Structure formats: C-alpha cells, structure tokens
MITIKE-252880 format. One record per atom (N, C-alpha, C, O): residue number from 1; residue in one letter; atom name; x, y, z. Coordinates in steps of 0.05 Angstrom, whole numbers. Atoms other than C-alpha are relative to their C-alpha. Layout:
<NUM, 'A', 'CA', <X, Y, Z>>
...
! end
This chain:
<1, 'M', 'N', <18, 24, 14>>
<1, 'M', 'CA', <-141, 96, 551>>
<1, 'M', 'C', <-24, 18, -14>>
<1, 'M', 'O', <-31, 20, -37>>
<2, 'Q', 'N', <30, -14, 9>>
<2, 'Q', 'CA', <-206, 142, 553>>
<2, 'Q', 'C', <3, 19, -21>>
<2, 'Q', 'O', <-18, 25, -34>>
<3, 'K', 'N', <0, -17, 17>>
<3, 'K', 'CA', <-181, 191, 510>>
<3, 'K', 'C', <7, -10, -25>>
<3, 'K', 'O', <-1, 0, -46>>
<4, 'D', 'N', <-6, 16, 26>>
<4, 'D', 'CA', <-153, 142, 459>>
<4, 'D', 'C', <-25, -8, -16>>
<4, 'D', 'O', <-28, -7, -40>>
<5, 'I', 'N', <30, 6, 9>>
<5, 'I', 'CA', <-224, 119, 451>>
<5, 'I', 'C', <-16, 23, -17>>
<5, 'I', 'O', <-30, 21, -37>>
<6, 'C', 'N', <13, -27, 13>>
<6, 'C', 'CA', <-247, 187, 434>>
<6, 'C', 'C', <15, 7, -20>>
<6, 'C', 'O', <5, 17, -40>>
<7, 'E', 'N', <-11, -10, 24>>
<7, 'E', 'CA', <-194, 199, 391>>
<7, 'E', 'C', <-1, -21, -25>>
<7, 'E', 'O', <3, -15, -48>>
<8, 'K', 'N', <1, 21, 24>>
<8, 'K', 'CA', <-204, 128, 355>>
<8, 'K', 'C', <-24, 11, -22>>
<8, 'K', 'O', <-23, 12, -46>>
<9, 'Y', 'N', <30, -9, 15>>
<9, 'Y', 'CA', <-280, 157, 336>>
<9, 'Y', 'C', <-2, 23, -3>>
<9, 'Y', 'O', <-25, 31, -1>>
<10, 'G', 'N', <-1, -26, 2>>
<10, 'G', 'CA', <-260, 227, 328>>
<10, 'G', 'C', <-23, 14, 16>>
<10, 'G', 'O', <-40, 28, 4>>
<11, 'L', 'N', <21, -13, -20>>
<11, 'L', 'CA', <-303, 251, 386>>
<11, 'L', 'C', <18, 13, 23>>
<11, 'L', 'O', <40, 6, 30>>
<12, 'P', 'N', <-16, -18, -19>>
<12, 'P', 'CA', <-286, 303, 438>>
<12, 'P', 'C', <-2, -14, 29>>
<12, 'P', 'O', <-22, -28, 37>>
<13, 'V', 'N', <-2, 13, -30>>
<13, 'V', 'CA', <-263, 281, 512>>
<13, 'V', 'C', <-20, 18, 15>>
<13, 'V', 'O', <-21, 42, 11>>
<14, 'L', 'N', <16, -11, -23>>
<14, 'L', 'CA', <-314, 298, 566>>
<14, 'L', 'C', <-10, -18, 25>>
<14, 'L', 'O', <-28, -34, 28>>
<15, 'P', 'N', <-4, 21, -21>>
<15, 'P', 'CA', <-297, 271, 630>>
<15, 'P', 'C', <-26, -7, 16>>
<15, 'P', 'O', <-41, 11, 21>>
<16, 'P', 'N', <19, 5, -12>>
<16, 'P', 'CA', <-349, 234, 667>>
<16, 'P', 'C', <-7, 14, 28>>
<16, 'P', 'O', <11, 27, 39>>
<17, 'E', 'N', <7, -10, -25>>
<17, 'E', 'CA', <-388, 255, 729>>
<17, 'E', 'C', <9, -16, 19>>
<17, 'E', 'O', <20, -36, 11>>
<18, 'D', 'N', <-5, 15, -20>>
<18, 'D', 'CA', <-377, 229, 798>>
<18, 'D', 'C', <-18, -27, 4>>
<18, 'D', 'O', <-10, -47, 17>>
<19, 'M', 'N', <17, 21, -4>>
<19, 'M', 'CA', <-433, 182, 793>>
<19, 'M', 'C', <-8, -10, -32>>
<19, 'M', 'O', <-4, 3, -52>>
<20, 'V', 'N', <18, 13, 27>>
<20, 'V', 'CA', <-468, 136, 738>>
<20, 'V', 'C', <-22, -21, 12>>
<20, 'V', 'O', <-22, -33, 33>>
<21, 'A', 'N', <22, 21, -2>>
<21, 'A', 'CA', <-530, 93, 731>>
<21, 'A', 'C', <9, -22, -11>>
<21, 'A', 'O', <18, -22, -34>>
<22, 'I', 'N', <-7, 28, 14>>
<22, 'I', 'CA', <-515, 20, 723>>
<22, 'I', 'C', <-22, -15, 15>>
<22, 'I', 'O', <-30, -10, 38>>
<23, 'A', 'N', <15, 17, -7>>
<23, 'A', 'CA', <-562, -32, 726>>
<23, 'A', 'C', <8, -26, 11>>
<23, 'A', 'O', <7, -47, -2>>
<24, 'L', 'N', <-11, 17, -14>>
<24, 'L', 'CA', <-532, -74, 781>>
<24, 'L', 'C', <-9, -35, -2>>
<24, 'L', 'O', <7, -53, 2>>
<25, 'A', 'N', <7, 24, 0>>
<25, 'A', 'CA', <-579, -137, 772>>
<25, 'A', 'C', <9, -16, -28>>
<25, 'A', 'O', <4, -40, -32>>
<26, 'T', 'N', <-5, 7, 26>>
<26, 'T', 'CA', <-553, -145, 701>>
<26, 'T', 'C', <35, -9, 2>>
<26, 'T', 'O', <45, -24, -16>>
<27, 'L', 'N', <-28, 3, 0>>
<27, 'L', 'CA', <-477, -148, 721>>
<27, 'L', 'C', <7, -29, -9>>
<27, 'L', 'O', <-10, -45, -1>>
<28, 'G', 'N', <-12, 24, 8>>
<28, 'G', 'CA', <-441, -210, 691>>
<28, 'G', 'C', <-12, -12, -30>>
<28, 'G', 'O', <-4, -32, -41>>
<29, 'K', 'N', <13, 8, 24>>
<29, 'K', 'CA', <-490, -212, 627>>
<29, 'K', 'C', <16, 13, -23>>
<29, 'K', 'O', <30, 33, -19>>
<30, 'L', 'N', <-13, -12, 25>>
<30, 'L', 'CA', <-464, -194, 559>>
<30, 'L', 'C', <-21, 1, -20>>
<30, 'L', 'O', <-39, -16, -19>>
<31, 'P', 'N', <-23, -19, -2>>
<31, 'P', 'CA', <-461, -153, 520>>
<31, 'P', 'C', <-9, 22, 15>>
<31, 'P', 'O', <-32, 25, 23>>
<32, 'I', 'N', <1, -27, -18>>
<32, 'I', 'CA', <-449, -86, 557>>
<32, 'I', 'C', <-7, 20, -16>>
<32, 'I', 'O', <7, 25, -36>>
<33, 'Y', 'N', <12, -25, 11>>
<33, 'Y', 'CA', <-489, -27, 536>>
<33, 'Y', 'C', <7, 24, 15>>
<33, 'Y', 'O', <4, 23, 40>>
<34, 'G', 'N', <-2, -26, -11>>
<34, 'G', 'CA', <-472, 45, 551>>
<34, 'G', 'C', <-10, 20, -14>>
<34, 'G', 'O', <-4, 23, -38>>
<35, 'T', 'N', <12, -34, 8>>
<35, 'T', 'CA', <-511, 116, 543>>
<35, 'T', 'C', <7, 21, 7>>
<35, 'T', 'O', <-3, 25, 29>>
<36, 'R', 'N', <-4, -26, -12>>
<36, 'R', 'CA', <-488, 181, 554>>
<36, 'R', 'C', <-19, 21, -9>>
<36, 'R', 'O', <-18, 28, -32>>
<37, 'I', 'N', <21, -22, 13>>
<37, 'I', 'CA', <-545, 235, 551>>
<37, 'I', 'C', <12, 26, 15>>
<37, 'I', 'O', <27, 26, 35>>
<38, 'S', 'N', <-9, -28, -8>>
<38, 'S', 'CA', <-535, 310, 561>>
<38, 'S', 'C', <-9, 2, 32>>
<38, 'S', 'O', <-30, -4, 42>>
<39, 'L', 'N', <9, -4, -30>>
<39, 'L', 'CA', <-533, 325, 634>>
<39, 'L', 'C', <-20, 19, 5>>
<39, 'L', 'O', <-18, 43, 0>>
<40, 'P', 'N', <24, -19, -9>>
<40, 'P', 'CA', <-599, 352, 659>>
<40, 'P', 'C', <8, 19, 19>>
<40, 'P', 'O', <24, 14, 36>>
<41, 'E', 'N', <-2, -26, -22>>
<41, 'E', 'CA', <-601, 418, 696>>
<41, 'E', 'C', <-6, -12, 26>>
<41, 'E', 'O', <-26, -25, 32>>
<42, 'G', 'N', <0, 15, -30>>
<42, 'G', 'CA', <-587, 398, 767>>
<42, 'G', 'C', <7, -30, 0>>
<42, 'G', 'O', <10, -40, 22>>
<43, 'G', 'N', <-7, 33, 5>>
<43, 'G', 'CA', <-570, 325, 746>>
<43, 'G', 'C', <25, -2, 11>>
<43, 'G', 'O', <40, 17, 15>>
<44, 'T', 'N', <-27, 11, -4>>
<44, 'T', 'CA', <-515, 287, 767>>
<44, 'T', 'C', <13, -22, -12>>
<44, 'T', 'O', <37, -28, -11>>
<45, 'V', 'N', <-9, 21, 15>>
<45, 'V', 'CA', <-512, 230, 727>>
<45, 'V', 'C', <-7, 2, -33>>
<45, 'V', 'O', <-28, 12, -42>>
<46, 'S', 'N', <1, -1, 32>>
<46, 'S', 'CA', <-500, 224, 649>>
<46, 'S', 'C', <5, -27, -13>>
<46, 'S', 'O', <0, -34, -36>>
<47, 'W', 'N', <-5, 28, 15>>
<47, 'W', 'CA', <-479, 154, 640>>
<47, 'W', 'C', <-24, -23, 8>>
<47, 'W', 'O', <-30, -26, 32>>
<48, 'F', 'N', <8, 19, -7>>
<48, 'F', 'CA', <-523, 97, 637>>
<48, 'F', 'C', <8, -27, -12>>
<48, 'F', 'O', <12, -30, -36>>
<49, 'I', 'N', <-16, 31, 7>>
<49, 'I', 'CA', <-499, 22, 633>>
<49, 'I', 'C', <-16, -24, 10>>
<49, 'I', 'O', <-20, -26, 34>>
<50, 'H', 'N', <10, 26, -4>>
<50, 'H', 'CA', <-531, -42, 633>>
<50, 'H', 'C', <13, -23, -16>>
<50, 'H', 'O', <25, -17, -37>>
<51, 'C', 'N', <-11, 24, 13>>
<51, 'C', 'CA', <-508, -114, 612>>
<51, 'C', 'C', <-26, -19, -11>>
<51, 'C', 'O', <-46, -21, 3>>
<52, 'G', 'N', <21, 22, 12>>
<52, 'G', 'CA', <-555, -164, 569>>
<52, 'G', 'C', <-23, 18, -4>>
<52, 'G', 'O', <-19, 40, -13>>
<53, 'E', 'N', <25, -6, 8>>
<53, 'E', 'CA', <-626, -146, 563>>
<53, 'E', 'C', <-9, 28, 11>>
<53, 'E', 'O', <2, 34, 32>>
<54, 'H', 'N', <0, -29, -13>>
<54, 'H', 'CA', <-650, -73, 581>>
<54, 'H', 'C', <-27, -5, 11>>
<54, 'H', 'O', <-38, -26, 3>>
<55, 'S', 'N', <19, 5, -8>>
<55, 'S', 'CA', <-713, -65, 620>>
<55, 'S', 'C', <-10, 31, 7>>
<55, 'S', 'O', <5, 47, 17>>
<56, 'S', 'N', <11, -25, -3>>
<56, 'S', 'CA', <-759, -3, 623>>
<56, 'S', 'C', <-13, 3, 36>>
<56, 'S', 'O', <-27, 23, 43>>
<57, 'A', 'N', <8, -4, -26>>
<57, 'A', 'CA', <-775, -16, 702>>
<57, 'A', 'C', <16, 30, 7>>
<57, 'A', 'O', <35, 41, -4>>
<58, 'D', 'N', <-7, -27, -17>>
<58, 'D', 'CA', <-769, 47, 749>>
<58, 'D', 'C', <26, -7, 10>>
<58, 'D', 'O', <45, 9, 6>>
<59, 'D', 'N', <-26, 11, -20>>
<59, 'D', 'CA', <-714, 10, 790>>
<59, 'D', 'C', <18, -14, -16>>
<59, 'D', 'O', <34, -29, -4>>
<60, 'F', 'N', <-20, 16, 13>>
<60, 'F', 'CA', <-674, -17, 735>>
<60, 'F', 'C', <29, 11, 1>>
<60, 'F', 'O', <48, -4, 4>>
<61, 'Y', 'N', <-29, -12, -11>>
<61, 'Y', 'CA', <-612, 32, 745>>
<61, 'Y', 'C', <5, 11, 28>>
<61, 'Y', 'O', <-10, 28, 38>>
<62, 'Q', 'N', <-9, -14, -26>>
<62, 'Q', 'CA', <-576, 48, 811>>
<62, 'Q', 'C', <22, 15, 2>>
<62, 'Q', 'O', <44, 5, -4>>
<63, 'A', 'N', <-26, -17, -5>>
<63, 'A', 'CA', <-529, 105, 828>>
<63, 'A', 'C', <26, -9, 6>>
<63, 'A', 'O', <25, -18, 29>>
<64, 'V', 'N', <-24, 8, -6>>
<64, 'V', 'CA', <-462, 87, 833>>
<64, 'V', 'C', <27, 14, -5>>
<64, 'V', 'O', <33, 21, -28>>
<65, 'H', 'N', <-17, -19, 9>>
<65, 'H', 'CA', <-399, 124, 842>>
<65, 'H', 'C', <17, -13, -20>>
<65, 'H', 'O', <25, -36, -20>>
<66, 'T', 'N', <-15, 8, 22>>
<66, 'T', 'CA', <-359, 125, 778>>
<66, 'T', 'C', <30, -20, 10>>
<66, 'T', 'O', <39, -37, -5>>
<67, 'E', 'N', <-28, 7, -9>>
<67, 'E', 'CA', <-292, 102, 818>>
<67, 'E', 'C', <-9, -31, 5>>
<67, 'E', 'O', <8, -48, 1>>
<68, 'H', 'N', <10, 28, -8>>
<68, 'H', 'CA', <-334, 35, 839>>
<68, 'H', 'C', <3, -18, -26>>
<68, 'H', 'O', <9, -42, -24>>
<69, 'L', 'N', <0, 19, 22>>
<69, 'L', 'CA', <-334, 11, 767>>
<69, 'L', 'C', <22, -9, -7>>
<69, 'L', 'O', <23, -26, -25>>
<70, 'R', 'N', <-21, 16, 4>>
<70, 'R', 'CA', <-265, -3, 771>>
<70, 'R', 'C', <0, -33, 4>>
<70, 'R', 'O', <8, -51, -11>>
<71, 'E', 'N', <3, 26, -8>>
<71, 'E', 'CA', <-279, -65, 806>>
<71, 'E', 'C', <-27, -14, -9>>
<71, 'E', 'O', <-29, -38, -11>>
<72, 'M', 'N', <26, 13, 9>>
<72, 'M', 'CA', <-351, -76, 783>>
<72, 'M', 'C', <1, -8, -30>>
<72, 'M', 'O', <-6, -30, -38>>
<73, 'L', 'N', <4, 1, 30>>
<73, 'L', 'CA', <-347, -67, 710>>
<73, 'L', 'C', <23, 16, -9>>
<73, 'L', 'O', <20, 40, -13>>
<74, 'P', 'N', <-25, -15, 10>>
<74, 'P', 'CA', <-274, -50, 688>>
<74, 'P', 'C', <0, 3, -30>>
<74, 'P', 'O', <13, 21, -40>>
<75, 'Q', 'N', <2, -7, 27>>
<75, 'Q', 'CA', <-290, -58, 615>>
<75, 'Q', 'C', <-9, 25, -6>>
<75, 'Q', 'O', <0, 36, -26>>
<76, 'V', 'N', <12, -27, 14>>
<76, 'V', 'CA', <-328, 5, 608>>
<76, 'V', 'C', <19, 27, 11>>
<76, 'V', 'O', <12, 49, 4>>
<77, 'M', 'N', <-17, -23, -9>>
<77, 'M', 'CA', <-272, 51, 643>>
<77, 'M', 'C', <13, 16, -22>>
<77, 'M', 'O', <20, 39, -19>>
<78, 'N', 'N', <-14, -15, 23>>
<78, 'N', 'CA', <-241, 67, 575>>
<78, 'N', 'C', <-22, 13, -17>>
<78, 'N', 'O', <-15, 26, -36>>
<79, 'Y', 'N', <23, -17, 16>>
<79, 'Y', 'CA', <-309, 95, 547>>
<79, 'Y', 'C', <-12, 23, 16>>
<79, 'Y', 'O', <-29, 37, 5>>
<80, 'L', 'N', <19, -16, -18>>
<80, 'L', 'CA', <-332, 139, 607>>
<80, 'L', 'C', <10, 34, -7>>
<80, 'L', 'O', <0, 53, 5>>
<81, 'C', 'N', <-3, -26, 4>>
<81, 'C', 'CA', <-296, 202, 573>>
<81, 'C', 'C', <-17, 9, -28>>
<81, 'C', 'O', <-17, 31, -40>>
<82, 'L', 'N', <15, -12, 31>>
<82, 'L', 'CA', <-343, 197, 506>>
<82, 'L', 'C', <-20, 24, 11>>
<82, 'L', 'O', <-27, 29, 34>>
<83, 'P', 'N', <13, -24, -9>>
<83, 'P', 'CA', <-384, 259, 498>>
<83, 'P', 'C', <-30, -9, 2>>
<83, 'P', 'O', <-38, -31, -6>>
<84, 'A', 'N', <31, -2, 5>>
<84, 'A', 'CA', <-462, 271, 508>>
<84, 'A', 'C', <-5, -12, -26>>
<84, 'A', 'O', <6, -5, -47>>
<85, 'G', 'N', <11, 7, 22>>
<85, 'G', 'CA', <-501, 227, 461>>
<85, 'G', 'C', <18, -21, -17>>
<85, 'G', 'O', <17, -25, -41>>
<86, 'A', 'N', <-19, 19, 15>>
<86, 'A', 'CA', <-449, 176, 449>>
<86, 'A', 'C', <-13, -28, 11>>
<86, 'A', 'O', <-25, -27, 32>>
<87, 'R', 'N', <8, 31, -10>>
<87, 'R', 'CA', <-469, 99, 460>>
<87, 'R', 'C', <20, -18, -10>>
<87, 'R', 'O', <31, -15, -32>>
<88, 'F', 'N', <-15, 23, 9>>
<88, 'F', 'CA', <-429, 37, 460>>
<88, 'F', 'C', <-7, -27, 10>>
<88, 'F', 'O', <-18, -29, 32>>
<89, 'I', 'N', <4, 29, -4>>
<89, 'I', 'CA', <-432, -41, 460>>
<89, 'I', 'C', <30, -9, -6>>
<89, 'I', 'O', <45, -6, -24>>
<90, 'I', 'N', <-26, 22, -1>>
<90, 'I', 'CA', <-375, -87, 479>>
<90, 'I', 'C', <-8, -24, 13>>
<90, 'I', 'O', <-30, -26, 25>>
<91, 'D', 'N', <-3, 27, -7>>
<91, 'D', 'CA', <-362, -159, 497>>
<91, 'D', 'C', <24, 0, 13>>
<91, 'D', 'O', <39, 18, 19>>
<92, 'N', 'N', <-21, 8, -11>>
<92, 'N', 'CA', <-316, -200, 528>>
<92, 'N', 'C', <17, -12, -24>>
<92, 'N', 'O', <40, -18, -18>>
<93, 'E', 'N', <-13, 11, 24>>
<93, 'E', 'CA', <-292, -226, 459>>
<93, 'E', 'C', <13, 18, -14>>
<93, 'E', 'O', <27, 10, -33>>
<94, 'G', 'N', <-12, -27, 19>>
<94, 'G', 'CA', <-266, -158, 432>>
<94, 'G', 'C', <-21, 13, -15>>
<94, 'G', 'O', <-11, 30, -30>>
<95, 'Y', 'N', <22, -14, 13>>
<95, 'Y', 'CA', <-332, -134, 403>>
<95, 'Y', 'C', <1, 30, 5>>
<95, 'Y', 'O', <2, 35, 29>>
<96, 'E', 'N', <4, -31, -16>>
<96, 'E', 'CA', <-335, -55, 410>>
<96, 'E', 'C', <-11, 15, -28>>
<96, 'E', 'O', <3, 16, -49>>
<97, 'D', 'N', <9, -23, 13>>
<97, 'D', 'CA', <-382, -7, 370>>
<97, 'D', 'C', <-4, 22, 17>>
<97, 'D', 'O', <-11, 20, 41>>
<98, 'V', 'N', <3, -29, -14>>
<98, 'V', 'CA', <-385, 67, 388>>
<98, 'V', 'C', <-12, 13, -22>>
<98, 'V', 'O', <-4, 11, -45>>
<99, 'W', 'N', <15, -16, 17>>
<99, 'W', 'CA', <-436, 112, 357>>
<99, 'W', 'C', <-10, 25, 12>>
<99, 'W', 'O', <-11, 27, 36>>
<100, 'M', 'N', <14, -21, -15>>
<100, 'M', 'CA', <-467, 179, 368>>
<100, 'M', 'C', <-31, 0, -13>>
<100, 'M', 'O', <-37, -5, -36>>
<101, 'E', 'N', <27, 0, 7>>
<101, 'E', 'CA', <-541, 185, 370>>
<101, 'E', 'C', <-9, 17, -18>>
<101, 'E', 'O', <-3, 40, -12>>
<102, 'A', 'N', <12, -22, 16>>
<102, 'A', 'CA', <-573, 222, 317>>
<102, 'A', 'C', <-9, 31, 8>>
<102, 'A', 'O', <-3, 53, -2>>
<103, 'D', 'N', <13, -23, -10>>
<103, 'D', 'CA', <-609, 271, 352>>
<103, 'D', 'C', <20, 11, 25>>
<103, 'D', 'O', <11, 30, 38>>
<104, 'S', 'N', <-15, -17, -18>>
<104, 'S', 'CA', <-552, 289, 401>>
<104, 'S', 'C', <10, 28, -2>>
<104, 'S', 'O', <15, 38, -24>>
<105, 'E', 'N', <-9, -25, -1>>
<105, 'E', 'CA', <-530, 353, 422>>
<105, 'E', 'C', <27, 8, -14>>
<105, 'E', 'O', <34, 32, -13>>
! end
C-alpha cells in the first residue's frame, strides 16, 4: 500500500527511517498531519507527525520507532514511503490530501 500512495500521486518511493517524530499528546485528535523533511546529515528522523493543532513547543514531538506506529497510529502507515518534501493530511472520514512543498529538494 505504501508504494500505491506514491504511485497515485506520481512520487518516488523512499522507505522511512527506523524512527519518526510524533506528537504523542495529540494522538486521538483529527485531522492527522505528516511532514517529511530531507534527512539532515547525521540525522535519524525525517517524518514529523501530529494530530489536530500544531505547537511550536520544543517538546511537541517525541521519537518513536516506526514499527510502533502500527499500533499507535495505523492510519499513517501507507504514507511513510512518500519522499522528502511530502506532506499529507488525512482523517477518519476518508479525507486525504498529499502534496510536495514548493521548496523541497
């Protein structure tokens, strides 16, 4: 399914790293937002995921092993192979929006 999402939007497949950054305090809220950045040199996380309202607090995101998302937030699993620069918004009613940031590499 992950490759199907990339194909649907005409985007290359880029498997995720072992860790993602997720705003644990927002779990259960909607919609669900995902942003993939270019992996910084020496970095281990390129995905940032939150639900509902975003916060600029330093501790908003926590590092979580990608495999834990299967239990915590299974809705996002199909989107994790989107390339750097990709963003998505989804909800539980079938809404889906996927796009590339204009300044992505």
